[in-house]
N, C-alpha and C positions, 0 to 999 in steps of 0.2 A: 367724877367724870363731868366734863362740860357738856351742856345741852343748849341748843339754840331754839328759842320760841319767838314767833312773830307776834308783836303786840303794838297797840297804839297808845301813846301817852296822852291822856285826856287833860284838858286845861286845869282840872282840879288836882292833878298830880297822880291820879290812879292809872295803873296799867290795865288796858283792856286787851286780853289775849284773844287772838283770832281763832285759835283752837280751843273751844270751850272745855274740852276734856282736861286741859292743863290746869285750869283753875280749881278743879275739884281734887286734884292730887298734889298740888304745889304747897309745900310748907314754907314758912318764912326762911329766906336765905339771901345772901349777898348776890347782887346782880351787876352786870356791866351794861350800859345803855349806849347804843350807837344811833345817832340821829341821822335820818335820811332826809333828802331835800323836800319830799312831800309824801303824803299818804297815798299809797297805790291801792286801787280797788282790787280786791281779791280775785274778781272774775276777769281781770284783764292783764295787768302787768305780771302777775306771778302764775298765771294759768299756763300749764305746759302746752296746751293746744295752741294758745295764742302765741307763745314764744316760738313754736316750731312751724307755724302755719306757712310762713314765707319760704322756709327751707323745703318743706314738703311740696309746696306749690311748684317749685322748680322741677321736681320729679314727676308730679302729676300731669304736667303739660307736655311731657316728652312723647314723641311718637312711639317709642318702645313700650311705654305704659299703655297707650291706646291699643297697640297690637296685643299686648298681654291680656287685656280685659275684653277684647273684641268678642270672644266666645260667649260672653254674658249679655251682650247686646241683643235685643229682640230683632228678628228679621224684619227688614224694611221693604 
């Protein structure tokens, strides 16, 4: 079975796996490497929250959303 792991190829030729649990269970095996244009920081480009923020913001700013959550607002 094929499995995909995210890693960074270091200048010395070693792969640094971003999921540290992979390195403890990985045995020597043949791999295929795809180079991306640049290294993406784990907390931005691949973060699900960052990827969905703009789509969710469209829903959050709707009047229907404000009405749905109005009962949780403190009385002014």
